C-alpha positions in Angstrom: 0.1 -28.1 -18.7 -0.5 -29.2 -15.0 2.4 -29.5 -12.7 2.5 -32.3 -10.2 2.8 -29.8 -7.3 1.2 -26.4 -6.6 3.3 -23.6 -7.8 3.6 -20.1 -6.1 2.1 -17.2 -7.8 3.5 -13.7 -8.0 1.7 -10.3 -8.4 2.8 -6.8 -9.0 1.3 -3.4 -8.3 2.0 0.3 -8.6 0.2 2.9 -6.5 0.7 6.7 -6.6 -1.0 9.6 -4.9 -0.4 13.4 -5.0 0.1 15.3 -1.8 -3.1 16.9 -0.6 -3.8 20.3 -2.0 -4.0 23.6 0.1 -7.8 23.4 -0.3 -7.9 19.8 1.1 -5.8 20.8 4.0 -8.1 23.8 4.7 -11.0 21.4 5.0 -9.3 19.3 7.6 -10.0 20.3 11.2 -6.3 20.4 12.0 -5.5 22.5 9.0 -3.4 19.7 7.4 -4.2 16.4 6.0 -2.2 13.9 8.0 0.3 11.7 6.2 -0.2 7.9 6.7 2.5 5.9 5.0 3.4 2.2 5.5 0.9 2.0 8.2 2.5 4.9 10.2 1.5 8.4 11.0 4.1 11.0 10.0 3.6 14.1 12.2 4.3 17.5 10.4 4.2 16.0 7.0 1.5 16.8 4.5 -0.8 13.8 3.7 -1.9 12.3 0.4 -5.0 12.8 -1.5 -7.2 9.7 -2.0 -10.6 7.9 -1.2 -8.9 6.2 1.8 -5.8 7.5 3.7 -3.7 7.4 0.5 -1.1 5.1 2.0 0.7 4.2 -1.2 2.8 1.5 0.5 -0.1 -0.4 2.0 -2.2 0.1 -1.1 0.5 -1.3 -3.3 1.1 -4.2 -1.1 -2.6 -5.0 -1.1 -3.0 -4.8 -4.8 0.1 -7.0 -5.4 -1.6 -9.7 -3.3 -4.8 -9.3 -5.4 -2.7 -9.5 -8.5 -0.9 -12.7 -7.3 -4.1 -14.5 -6.3 -6.2 -13.3 -9.4 -8.6 -11.4 -7.1 -9.1 -8.2 -9.0 -7.7 -4.9 -7.8 -8.2 -2.2 -5.2 -11.0 -0.6 -7.3 -13.0 -3.8 -7.7 -12.6 -4.7 -4.0 -12.6 -1.4 -2.2 -13.8 1.1 -4.8 -15.5 4.5 -4.3 -18.8 2.8 -4.2 -17.9 1.5 -0.7 -18.5 4.5 1.6 -17.2 2.5 4.5 -13.7 2.7 2.9 -13.7 6.4 2.8 -10.8 7.6 4.9 -9.9 3.9 5.7 -6.5 3.2 7.1 -4.0 1.6 4.7 -3.4 -1.3 7.2 -7.1 -2.0 7.1 -7.0 -2.2 3.3 -4.0 -4.5 3.5 -5.6 -6.7 6.2 -8.9 -7.1 4.3 -7.0 -7.8 1.1 -5.2 -10.6 2.8 -8.4 -12.0 4.0 -9.8 -11.9 0.5 -6.8 -13.7 -0.9 -7.1 -16.4 1.8 -10.8 -16.8 1.1 -9.8 -17.2 -2.6 -7.7 -20.3 -1.7 -4.2 -18.7 -1.4 -1.9 -18.0 1.6 0.2 -14.9 1.4 3.9 -15.8 1.2 5.6 -12.4 1.3 5.4 -8.9 -0.1 8.3 -6.5 -1.1 7.5 -2.8 -1.5 9.6 0.0 -3.0 8.6 3.5 -1.9 9.5 6.3 -4.3 9.6 9.9 -3.1 11.7 12.8 -1.8 10.1 12.9 1.6 9.6 11.8 4.4 12.9 10.2 5.3 11.8 6.6 5.6 14.9 4.7 6.8 14.5 5.6 10.5 11.1 4.1 10.7 11.6 1.1 8.3 11.5 -1.6 11.0 8.5 -0.2 12.7 6.6 0.0 9.3 7.6 -3.6 8.4 6.3 -4.9 11.6 2.9 -3.1 11.2 2.5 -4.2 7.6 3.6 -7.8 8.2 1.0 -8.1 11.0 -1.7 -6.6 8.8 -0.8 -8.9 5.8 -0.2 -12.1 7.8 3.1 -12.6 6.0 6.6 -10.9 5.9 6.5 -7.5 4.3 9.8 -5.6 3.5 10.0 -2.0 2.4 12.8 -0.2 0.7 12.8 3.5 -0.3 14.4 5.6 -3.0 14.2 9.0 -4.5 13.9 9.5 -8.3 16.8 12.0 -8.5 14.2 14.9 -8.6 12.7 13.4 -11.8 8.9 13.3 -12.4 6.2 14.1 -9.9 7.8 12.2 -7.1 11.1 14.0 -7.7 9.4 17.4 -7.7 7.9 16.3 -4.2 4.3 16.5 -5.6 3.4 13.0 -4.3 4.6 9.5 -3.6 4.6 6.3 -5.4 5.1 2.6 -4.5 5.8 -0.6 -6.5 5.1 -3.9 -4.8 5.4 -7.6 -5.6 3.8 -10.4 -3.7 4.1 -14.1 -3.5 1.1 -16.3 -2.7 0.9 -20.1 -2.5 -2.2 -22.3 -2.9 -3.7 -23.2 0.4 -3.3 -26.9 1.3 
C-alpha cells in the first residue's frame, strides 16, 4: 500500500566488543590498546578488540543508519576485506555510513544510542561525545549509558555493548 507522502524509516542495531586481551595490549607500542568510545579517547582505560577501533557507540549508530535505509550492515560496507578500515576511527565509520545512506536516497534524521557497561563513567563526557557524533552523522545523536547490574559480559567488565535506533527520511 502506497502512502500519499514519504514516511520516515527506523532502524536498530546492537554492537558489542570485548576489552583487549593482555596479549593485544602487549603488541601495542604504548603497552595498552587505547579506548575509543563515542568518538572520544579515554586515557588510562583499556581499549576494545576489533577490526577498527572497536567504538561500540559509533558502530551501533552507523549500523542503525544502515538498517533504517536498507543499506546492509557494517560487515557488508566496511568488512575485514577492506584493509583501509583496519584501525579506523569510529567517527570515520559513522561519517562514511551517513554518506552511504545519503547516496541511497535518505537523509539521516536522528540517532539514539544506549551504551551498556561498567566503565568508563560516561556522564561527564556525554555532551562532548554527542557533539562529535552529531557532526560525524550529520544529524542529532544522543547517547545514554547504563550498567547491567553486574550481569553478563558487560556486568563482569569484560567488554562494552551499545544499542542504537536511527530515523531516516527519504530525500526530497
